[in-house]
N, C-alpha and C positions, 0 to 999 in steps of 0.2 A: 140502695145500700150505702151507708155512710163510709167515708174514707177514714181509715185508721192509721194514724201516724206510726205507732209502734209496729203494727203488722207490716206496713209497706217498707219501713226501714229494715226490719228483719229479713224480708224477702229480697230486698236489694243486696244486703250484706251477704246473704246466702248465695245469691247469683254471682257476686264478685268472688266469693270463696271458690265457687265451682269453676270460675274462669281462671283460677290460679292466683288471685290476689290474697295477700296475707292480712286480713282485717283484724286479726288478733294482736298484731304488732302494735303496741301502744304508741310507738313513734310515728307510725304512718298516719294516725288520726283519721283514717278512712271512715270509721264509725261516726265521728263528729261531722265530717263533710257530708256523708249520706243523710244524717239526721237533719242538717240545715237545708239541704236540697229538697228533701221530702216535706219539711215544714213549710218552706216557701212555695213549693209547687201546690200543695193542698190549699194554702191560704189564697193563692192566686186563682185557682179553680173556683173556690167557694165565693170569692168576691166578684168574679167577672163572668162566670158561666151564664149562658142563656140556653133555655130549653124550648124548642119549638114544638108545640102540641098541636095535633091535628084531629084529635078525637076526644070524646068525653061524653057528657050527658046528651041525651037526644036533642035538647034545644041548643046545643053548641056552646054552652056557657063555659066549657073547659078548653076552648081553643085560643091560640095566641102564643105570645112569647112570655116565658116566666124567667125573671132575672133574680 
């Protein structure tokens, strides 16, 4: 499943609202802060993630580390 910047930002803002933060206040700039954190987190994961595979085709051609 691909990571979605807009969806993750909305989910975090909703969680903050649920915890009592006022993200609708334009002076708080929480929406800007969350958007930056989400953008940089997704970029970091996409550029540095490694996946260890242990199964695949019967001849094992799909085993190893995918970066």
